[in-house]
N, C-alpha and C positions, 0 to 999 in steps of 0.2 A: 709551267718552265721552270720554274725555281725546283721542284722536287724532282724532273726533270736532270738538271744539272747535279743535283747532289745526287742523285745514282752513277750518273756519270764520273765523275769523282769519285764514288765512292770506289766504284769497279776499277778506276785507273790505280786508285790506293793499292788496291788489292794484288791486280796485276803486277805490279812494282813489289810489294810487298815480297810473293811471289818469285820475282827472278832473286831481289835479294837474297830467298833461302836458299834458293839450288847455289848461288854464287861463295857464299856463307859455309853451306854445306856440303860444295865441292873441295874448296882449300882447306875447312876441317878435316875431310878425308885422308885428301892427300897430305896432308902434314902428319896423319898419324899412321899411313902406310907409308910414311919416310924414317918415322917411329919404329916400327916393326922390322923393317930393313936392315935402319943399326945396330939395333937389337934383339935379334930370330931365336936368341936361346934365352931370353930370359923375358920378355915387352912379357910373354903369357903369361906366366910361373905367379899361383897368390899363394900366399899362406893361409892353414887353414882357423877361421878361429872361430873356435866353440866358447871360450867362455872370456864374458866381461874384463879388461885389465881393471884394477882397483881405482882408477880413480871414479871412475863410472857408478861403484858402491863406495864411497867416500861419504859416511854417518852425517858427515860434519855440513852437508849440501843440504841436507835435508831427508825425511823420508818419498820414498815410493809409492803412490796410492791410485787406483782407477774411478773413472764417471764414466757412466755413461753420457753424452747429449747428442742433440739430432742423429741421433742411430748409429752412435760411432762411439769403441771404447776409447777415449783417451787415454792416455799413461802423462801424469806429471809428477816434479816432483816439488816437494810443498816444507813449509818450514815458517813459524810463527804460530801466535797463537789465534785461533778462530777467530778469536769477537772481535781484531782490530781488522782495519780496513785491509779491504783484498786491494794487495796489486799482481796484477795479471803482468805475466810475460809470454809475448810470441817473440818465435823469434825465425830469423833470414832468408833466405835462398838466393838469391842470380847472381847467377856467374861463379865470383871469386868465393859467395855465402850462399854456393847453391845449395852445398847440403852443413847444416845447419841443424841444431834438434835441441833440447833442452843445456844441456849440458855447456851452450854457448854461453849462457844468462851464471857461472859458478858463483863469479866476483861478484857481482849484485844479490843472489841469494843469501850468502852468508853479509853481507854490510848492512841490510835490510832486514833480517828475520828478527829484530829485536823490538823493531817498532812497526811493522805489519803482521800480514796472513799473505808469505807470497807463496806464487804458485805460477812454475816456470812448463809447460806445456809438451809435450810431444804432439803438434799440430797432426791433421790427417793425415796421412802416407806415410808418419818418420816416426822412426824407432819404434819404441814398442804399443802405439796408437795404431787402430788398425787402419790396414791397405787397402781402402777400394781398388777394386780392378778397372771399372767403368772410368775414361776419359772425363766422360761429362760427371761424375763427381768430383770433380776439382773445379769448376765453376766457381765466380768472383760470390752470389750469390752466396753459394749453400757453406760456401766461408765463414763468410759471416757469420751468418745464420751460428755455425758450430761457435763462434766466438759470445754472439750474444745467451746462447744457453749454455757456455761454459762459466758464464758469467750466474746465471740464476743457478743453476743444482750445485753450484761451491759456494749457495747461502747467501749470496747479496745482490742486493739492488743496484749498486754500482763497483765503479773500483777504480783504482788510479792504473791506468794500460797503458803499458811498458813495450813497441814494438820495435825490432830492426829490420831496416830494406825486407821481403816479400810481407813476414808479417807486419811492418808498418803500413802498408799497402792494401792489407784487412784492414788494420790496426783505421785507418784512415776513413777506410768505405764506413765500418764501425760507426764513426764517429759522425761522418754526415747525415745515415738510416736513422741511426741512436744517441742520440747526446744527452740521454736523460740515465745512460745507463755506465758513462767516465765520467767522473770527477775530475782526472786530470787524464792530460796524454803527454807520456814520453817518448819523443821518435827518435830514431837512433838513423843518418846514412839512409833515410826514404822521403821522394819526393810524393806531394800527392799526386793522383792522377792526373789530375787537370796540370797540375804543374808539369808534371814528366812526358804528359800529351804535346803540349807547347811545345818546348823542348825537343822532342822531335821533329816535329814541324817547322819549328825554324831558324831549324838548319843542320849540317851533316854529323857534325863534331858529339854530337847524343848520342846520334845514332847509328854512327862506324863505336862508338863505345857499348851499344846494345845487341852488337851481332851474333851475339850467341844468344839472342832472343829467337832472333829467325832459324839459326841451327838447330833450336833444338826441338822447332817443327819437325825434324828429320824421324821417320820411326827408326828405331835401332841402334840406329847412328847414336845420339849420346852415352847411354847406356855403354855401349863398346867401347866407347877410348874412354869412357872416365875408371871402367874398369881394368885397364891395361897396365904394369909396371906393378903389380900387388896396388893398387887403386892410387898408382903415387899421382893422382890429381892431386891429394893432401896432401902429399910433401910440396906440390909447387901454389899450393893455393895459401897455406902458412909461412909456408918459407920463400915462397920466390921472391925473385928483382923484380918482379912486373906487379906485384900489389899485394905479397905478404905479408906480414908483420914488421912495422918498425921496430918493436922490441923482446927478438927475438930471444931473450929467456921466457918468455911468455908463453912460447910454446914446447913444449916438451916432450919426448920422443912416447913416451906414453899417453901423455892426450891428442896427437897423430894418432895413435895407435887407437882411442874410445874413438874415432872419427870413424877408421877403418872399420872394426870390429862391428862398428853400430850399420856401416854403408853395405858389408861386404855382407849380412845376410841375405835370408832367400829372398829375391820380394823387391829389393827392400831401395832400387836404383831408380825404377819406373814410375812413380806415386808421386816423387819431388819434379819430376823432368813435367808432369800430365798440369800441373799447375800454370806452367807458360802453354802449352797448346789448349787453352781458351780464352788465353792473354787480352787478344785484339778485338774479343765481344765485349770484354770491359774496358778497354780504351776507347772504345767506337762509340759505348753504348755514353761514357761518363761526357762527352760533348754535351751532353744535355746542360742546360743553365741548373747552379745548386747554390743555395743557402750559406752563404758564409760563418766559417764554424767561432763558435760564441769559446768552445773549450778551453780554458786556462791549458795550454799547448808552452815544453818545451824541446827544443829541437837543436838535438845535440851532431856535429856535422865531424869526422874527422876528416880533412883535409886533402888527405891523398887517395880519394874513394876512385878506383879503377872502371868502375860502373858509373855513378852520374858524374857529369860536369858541375864544376859551381857553378855556373851560372842557375843551376836550376835551386840553390840554397835562399835569395834573399828575396825571390817570387813569391812566399810563401806570408810575409809582409799583407799580403794583394786578399787573400783564401782565407788569416786568422787573423781574428780581433784582439786577441789575447794572446800575442806570443812573443817568448826569448828563445834564443837563436845563438846559441854556444859551439863556435869553433874551435876544433882542434890541430894543431899544427903539428906534423910527422908524426900523423897517425893515417891507417887503412882504413880500408873500408867493415873492419871489423873493428870499430871503434871499443863494444862494450870490453871486449877484451883485451887487444893492444894498450889500452889506455887507459885500465879500470879505475885507477885512483882519480883525474882530472871528470873522469864520464858521471861519478857515482858523487865526490863533491856538489858537482854541478846537478846531480837529480835531488840532493840532500838541500841543496842551498833553494831547489825550487819548489824543490815539496813544503820545505818552510818559512815562506815565504808569501805562499797559497792557503799557510790557514791562515 
């Protein structure tokens, strides 16, 4: 009977999720249709981008290198002495930060290259890394194995793992399964999967903030919409009033062009969205009990986050035995490049205190 009730509960949950997928996708479709009708002569225009902007090839950020791990050729930017401790950066993706890549860590690469071997990777499906076509190539177990193998092929037996948002979701999973590979964990605006799942089930606030996850389950619609207005999504993402950077001086036209250049390349839009098309298997599977995290952890949180409700922050005290939490007010979801000075300060203080 218990098994039957559990099956019925999961079936009901899937029906409910499908209903909201259809609802949110329909609303999103009509919003895009309204945009097309308002700007019929400009909405489909695109600038040709064959040459990367100067900021993407700035030598002060580090050297561009490649490595093969888990059957994927990864592009990464690196700096510092390779004999020093590895600091591995994993970029984020969801909603307002759906499209990030190694460049989102530019302030941290400069800050920590003198003390660490810093590596900011383009994760599978992003930037100049390989982009498998199959949706199943972006399952959580595969993404975690990418990181496990990257640590090893980069010549280290453990690392300081720094992650933001979806990259954070993967990092939490790596720490859950392979704590021996992570010396210290620095997390930015990303809840643990257990905390996130609980927030989704406890009330509508987090569920409504996560509307885009359901919409991304729909084929072709997200890719089509995000490319409109010459990838105007990136202008909205960074400069919009509803979730853009507070410190507008941190986001120049050249930086926005860097994002547009990267994601306007052929085949660059679908792989990031494919991460979401496997997400519900991961959230459901993580209902099983797990051991608390003993790895020293720093959680940095920009308080004006449009993707996550603030109620998830303190819940991490229940799953981590050694965690320090810093909130940054008047700071968006993009904490590492909206407020790099306090972010770097909290990172350095944490690293020095754990030596």
